[in-house]
N, C-alpha and C positions, 0 to 999 in steps of 0.2 A: 776394495781389493781389486787390483789390476787383473785383467783377464788371463794373463800369463802366470800369475802367482798361484800358489797352492795354500791350503790351510795347514793347521797343526799336524805334524807327522803322526801323532798317536791315532788320529782318525783313519789315516791311510793304513797304518799298521793293523788296526783292529779289522778293517775291511778285508785286508789281504791275508792276515795271519790267524784269524779266529778259526777254530775247528768247527765242524758241522754241529756238534753238540753246543758249543758256545754260541754259535749263530742262532740256534733255536732258543736258547736261554735268553739271549739278548735281543731277540726279535729283529735279527739282522739278516735279511734275505741275501742269498748268494747272487752276486752280479748286479745288485741294485745300483742305480745311479742316484746320487744324493746332491741336492742343490748346494750344500755346504762343502762339497768336495770337487772343486774345479780341477781340471787337468789330472784325471785319475790314472793316467798311464803309470805303469809300474816303474818305480825307481828304487835305488839301493836302500834308502832309509826304511822302506816298507818291509825289508827282509830282517829287520831288527826287532820284531815283536818279542821274540824269546829273550833277547838281550834286555829289552825294557822290562819284561817280567822278572828276570833275574835281578836287575837293579832294584826293582821294587821290593823283592824279597830281602835283598841286602839292606835296604832301608827299614826293614821291619814290617812291611806291608804284606801280610800273608795272602795265600791264594783266595780264600773267601772274600777278603776285603778287596783284592784286585778285581775279582768278578763283579763285585758291587760297583766299583769305579767304572769298569768297562761297560757295564749295563747302563749306567747313567750316561756315559759318553755316547754309546750307541743310540740312546734315546734322543740325544741332541741332534743326531743326524736326521 
């Protein structure tokens, strides 16, 4: 990956959009720097975490399943 590129948007969305309770549940410390998230400066797609959640609900992925998915993704960081 080139130094100016970023990783998948969902990782940035999770880091910027997770609530404090979700961060605790997913073991995702506030303000942590992750090797897999180069160029972490805030951009527009990170404001879309709620849109992503709504899209997942529309696809039939309920909130508990979403939390499981996000916990796995947070674990990858």
